[in-house]
C-alpha positions as CSV (number, residue, x, y, z in Angstrom):
1,X,-134.5,-224.5,37.0
2,X,-132.3,-227.7,36.9
3,X,-134.1,-230.2,39.1
4,X,-132.2,-232.6,41.8
5,X,-130.4,-235.6,40.3
6,X,-131.4,-239.1,41.2
7,X,-129.3,-240.9,43.7
8,X,-126.7,-243.1,41.7
9,X,-127.1,-246.8,42.5
10,X,-123.3,-246.9,44.5
11,X,-124.7,-244.0,46.5
12,X,-127.5,-246.1,47.4
13,X,-125.3,-249.3,48.6
14,X,-122.9,-247.0,50.3
15,X,-125.9,-245.1,52.3
16,X,-127.2,-248.3,53.6
17,X,-123.5,-248.4,55.2
18,X,-123.9,-244.9,56.4
19,X,-121.3,-243.4,54.0
20,X,-122.4,-240.9,51.4
21,X,-120.0,-239.9,48.5
22,X,-120.7,-236.4,46.5
23,X,-119.0,-235.3,43.4
24,X,-117.7,-231.8,44.2
25,X,-118.5,-229.3,41.8
26,X,-115.3,-227.2,40.5
27,X,-114.5,-223.8,41.6
28,X,-115.9,-221.2,39.7
29,X,-113.4,-219.2,37.6
30,X,-112.9,-216.0,38.8
31,X,-113.3,-214.5,35.1
32,X,-116.9,-215.8,35.1
33,X,-117.7,-214.1,38.2
34,X,-116.3,-210.7,37.2
35,X,-117.9,-211.0,34.2
36,X,-121.4,-212.0,35.9
37,X,-121.0,-209.0,38.1
38,X,-120.8,-206.8,34.9
39,X,-123.4,-208.2,33.4
40,X,-125.8,-208.1,36.5
41,X,-124.7,-204.1,36.9
42,X,-125.6,-204.0,33.1
43,X,-129.4,-205.4,33.7
44,X,-130.1,-203.7,36.5
45,X,-129.2,-200.3,34.9
46,X,-131.1,-201.3,31.9
47,X,-133.5,-204.0,32.7
48,X,-135.8,-203.5,29.9
49,X,-139.0,-204.1,31.4
50,X,-137.8,-207.0,33.7
51,X,-137.4,-207.0,37.5
52,X,-133.4,-208.0,37.7
53,X,-132.4,-210.4,40.9
54,X,-129.2,-212.4,41.4
55,X,-129.6,-216.4,40.7
56,X,-126.3,-217.5,39.5
57,X,-126.0,-220.7,37.4
58,X,-122.5,-222.0,36.6
59,X,-123.2,-225.1,34.5
60,X,-120.2,-225.3,31.6
61,X,-118.3,-227.9,29.9
62,X,-119.6,-231.0,28.4
63,X,-123.3,-231.6,28.6
64,X,-124.5,-234.1,31.2
65,X,-125.1,-237.5,30.1
66,X,-127.5,-240.0,32.1
67,X,-128.1,-243.3,31.7
68,X,-131.7,-242.6,30.2
69,X,-130.1,-240.6,27.6
70,X,-128.6,-243.8,26.5
71,X,-131.4,-246.2,26.7
72,X,-133.7,-243.9,24.7
73,X,-131.1,-243.4,22.0
74,X,-130.9,-247.3,21.7
75,X,-134.3,-247.5,21.3
76,X,-134.7,-244.3,18.8
77,X,-131.8,-245.9,16.8
78,X,-133.8,-249.0,16.2
79,X,-137.5,-246.9,15.3
80,X,-135.7,-245.2,13.5
81,X,-134.4,-248.0,11.2
82,X,-137.3,-250.1,11.3
83,X,-139.8,-247.2,10.9
84,X,-143.1,-249.6,12.5
85,X,-146.2,-248.7,11.4
86,X,-147.9,-249.4,14.9
87,X,-146.3,-249.1,18.0
88,X,-147.4,-250.4,21.7
89,X,-145.5,-248.5,24.5
90,X,-145.6,-250.3,28.0
91,X,-144.1,-248.2,31.0
92,X,-141.3,-245.9,29.2
93,X,-140.1,-242.4,30.2
94,X,-142.7,-240.1,29.3
95,X,-140.5,-237.7,27.7
96,X,-139.4,-240.5,25.4
97,X,-142.9,-241.0,24.2
98,X,-143.6,-237.6,24.1
99,X,-141.0,-237.5,21.2
100,X,-142.0,-240.6,19.6
101,X,-145.4,-239.1,19.5
102,X,-143.9,-236.4,16.8
103,X,-143.1,-238.5,14.2
104,X,-145.3,-241.6,15.1
105,X,-149.1,-243.2,16.4
106,X,-148.5,-244.7,19.7
107,X,-150.6,-247.1,21.7
108,X,-149.3,-246.4,25.4
109,X,-150.2,-249.2,28.2
110,X,-150.0,-248.0,31.6
111,X,-151.0,-249.4,35.2
112,X,-151.7,-245.8,36.2
113,X,-154.3,-243.8,34.3
114,X,-153.2,-240.7,32.2
115,X,-154.8,-238.9,29.5
116,X,-153.7,-238.9,25.9
117,X,-150.7,-236.1,25.4
118,X,-152.1,-235.6,21.6
119,X,-154.4,-236.9,19.0
120,X,-151.5,-239.4,18.1
121,X,-151.3,-241.1,21.3
122,X,-153.7,-244.1,22.4
123,X,-154.2,-244.6,26.3
124,X,-154.7,-247.9,27.3
125,X,-154.7,-248.2,31.2
126,X,-154.2,-251.7,32.2
127,X,-151.7,-254.4,33.6
128,X,-148.8,-255.1,31.3
129,X,-149.3,-259.5,32.3
130,X,-153.0,-258.9,30.4
131,X,-153.7,-256.0,28.2
132,X,-156.8,-257.5,26.3
133,X,-155.5,-256.1,23.3
134,X,-155.7,-258.4,20.5
135,X,-152.8,-260.8,19.3
136,X,-150.4,-259.8,17.1
137,X,-151.5,-256.0,16.7
138,X,-148.1,-254.3,16.7
139,X,-145.1,-254.0,14.5
140,X,-142.6,-252.9,17.4
141,X,-143.2,-253.2,21.5
142,X,-141.2,-250.5,23.2
143,X,-140.7,-250.9,27.2
144,X,-137.9,-248.6,28.5
145,X,-136.8,-249.1,32.4
146,X,-140.1,-250.9,33.1
147,X,-139.7,-254.8,33.4
148,X,-137.7,-254.6,36.5
149,X,-140.8,-252.9,38.3
150,X,-143.7,-255.3,37.2
151,X,-145.7,-257.2,39.9
152,X,-143.6,-255.2,43.2
153,X,-146.5,-253.2,44.2
154,X,-144.3,-249.7,43.6
155,X,-146.7,-248.3,41.0
156,X,-149.9,-249.4,42.6
157,X,-149.9,-253.2,40.6
158,X,-150.7,-256.1,42.7
159,X,-147.9,-258.4,44.1
160,X,-146.9,-261.1,41.6
161,X,-143.1,-262.1,41.9
162,X,-143.6,-263.4,38.3
163,X,-145.2,-260.4,36.6
164,X,-142.1,-259.8,34.5
165,X,-142.2,-263.2,32.9
166,X,-145.9,-263.2,32.3
167,X,-145.4,-259.1,31.0
168,X,-142.7,-260.1,28.6
169,X,-144.8,-263.1,27.1
170,X,-147.6,-260.6,26.8
171,X,-145.5,-258.2,24.9
172,X,-144.5,-260.9,22.4
173,X,-148.1,-262.3,21.9
174,X,-149.0,-258.6,21.0
175,X,-146.3,-258.6,18.6
176,X,-146.8,-259.6,14.6
177,X,-144.7,-261.9,13.2
178,X,-141.3,-260.3,12.4
179,X,-142.1,-257.5,14.8
180,X,-139.6,-256.3,17.1
181,X,-139.4,-255.7,21.1
182,X,-137.0,-253.0,22.2
183,X,-136.6,-253.1,25.9
184,X,-134.2,-251.8,28.4
185,X,-133.9,-253.2,32.0
186,X,-131.5,-253.7,34.7
187,X,-128.5,-255.7,35.2
188,X,-125.5,-257.2,37.2
189,X,-122.5,-259.6,36.5
190,X,-123.1,-260.5,40.2
191,X,-125.8,-262.3,42.0
192,X,-129.3,-261.3,40.5
193,X,-131.6,-259.3,43.1
194,X,-134.7,-258.1,44.1
195,X,-134.5,-254.8,46.2
196,X,-138.5,-254.6,47.1
197,X,-140.4,-253.1,46.3
198,X,-138.1,-250.9,44.2
199,X,-136.6,-253.5,41.1
200,X,-135.3,-256.4,40.1
201,X,-131.5,-256.8,39.0
202,X,-131.0,-259.6,36.3
203,X,-128.6,-261.4,34.7
204,X,-127.7,-261.6,30.8
205,X,-128.3,-265.2,31.1
206,X,-131.9,-264.7,33.0
207,X,-132.8,-262.1,30.3
208,X,-132.0,-264.4,27.4
209,X,-134.1,-267.0,29.2
210,X,-136.9,-265.0,29.3
211,X,-136.5,-263.9,25.4
212,X,-136.2,-267.8,24.2
213,X,-138.0,-268.2,21.4
214,X,-137.0,-264.5,19.9
215,X,-134.1,-263.8,17.5
216,X,-131.3,-261.6,19.2
217,X,-131.0,-258.5,16.6
218,X,-128.4,-256.3,19.1
219,X,-128.1,-256.1,22.5
220,X,-125.4,-252.8,24.3
221,X,-124.7,-252.2,28.1
222,X,-124.4,-249.3,30.2
223,X,-122.4,-248.5,32.8
224,X,-122.9,-246.0,35.3
225,X,-119.3,-246.1,36.5
226,X,-117.9,-245.3,33.0
227,X,-120.9,-242.8,32.0
228,X,-121.2,-245.0,28.5
229,X,-121.8,-248.0,26.6
230,X,-119.8,-250.8,27.7
231,X,-118.8,-254.3,27.0
232,X,-120.5,-257.0,29.0
233,X,-117.2,-257.8,31.3
234,X,-117.5,-254.2,32.1
235,X,-121.0,-254.4,33.6
236,X,-120.8,-254.1,37.4
237,X,-120.7,-257.2,39.7
238,X,-120.8,-255.2,42.7
239,X,-123.8,-256.7,45.3
240,X,-126.9,-254.4,44.7
241,X,-125.8,-252.3,42.2
242,X,-127.1,-252.3,38.4
243,X,-126.2,-251.0,34.9
244,X,-128.4,-251.3,32.2
245,X,-129.0,-253.5,29.9
246,X,-130.4,-252.6,25.9
247,X,-132.0,-255.1,24.0
248,X,-133.7,-255.7,20.3
249,X,-135.3,-258.8,19.7
250,X,-137.3,-259.8,16.7
251,X,-140.5,-262.4,16.8
252,X,-140.3,-265.3,14.1
């Protein structure tokens, strides 16, 4: 059964003002309902060994896409192109990591303990600021939607207002020369912000400053309002609202 969708950033902002915007569902066509009733009656007459009960869903039209799909697609395209022999993932979406494990051996670093999902995963429990791993260990470091959370305590890590800077420096240290850093995070064209203790919202200038010394390979932006990759000029500048930055950078 589908799970509840996360709250859209604009709704989070409006909720502080006591306003909630929801997208109404289109009406279910009569033809669908008629066909549903006929099919339900047929199943009840010939259940084939199943208990049959009514639990109707209507989810037609275009397949839904979320910002996480665009982040994962950006990272996957670069990993496929680079075909790195060694990968470190720091804090990415778990389902993305599970897909990555189908084709690669992956070391995962997370502040919260977990067991390896498959023999292809090596799990390191630790802090992104100081992993304890050797210099130049990996051809690629991947971190999707994690940088903005480091040091804010949301996931049980210690409070450190500059943990994101330290974590990025650690990612670069762990890369081999010529290796690639692939990361996504929250971005705005407005004033950068910290929604404590949820996340940081960066400006493009902040992100480039934190990646100083690396060579930019590609960067893309995702707009919640447009539900697609967008230009920098289309990135939100609304207070406390964020869109998504996707970047691939190379270590000299």
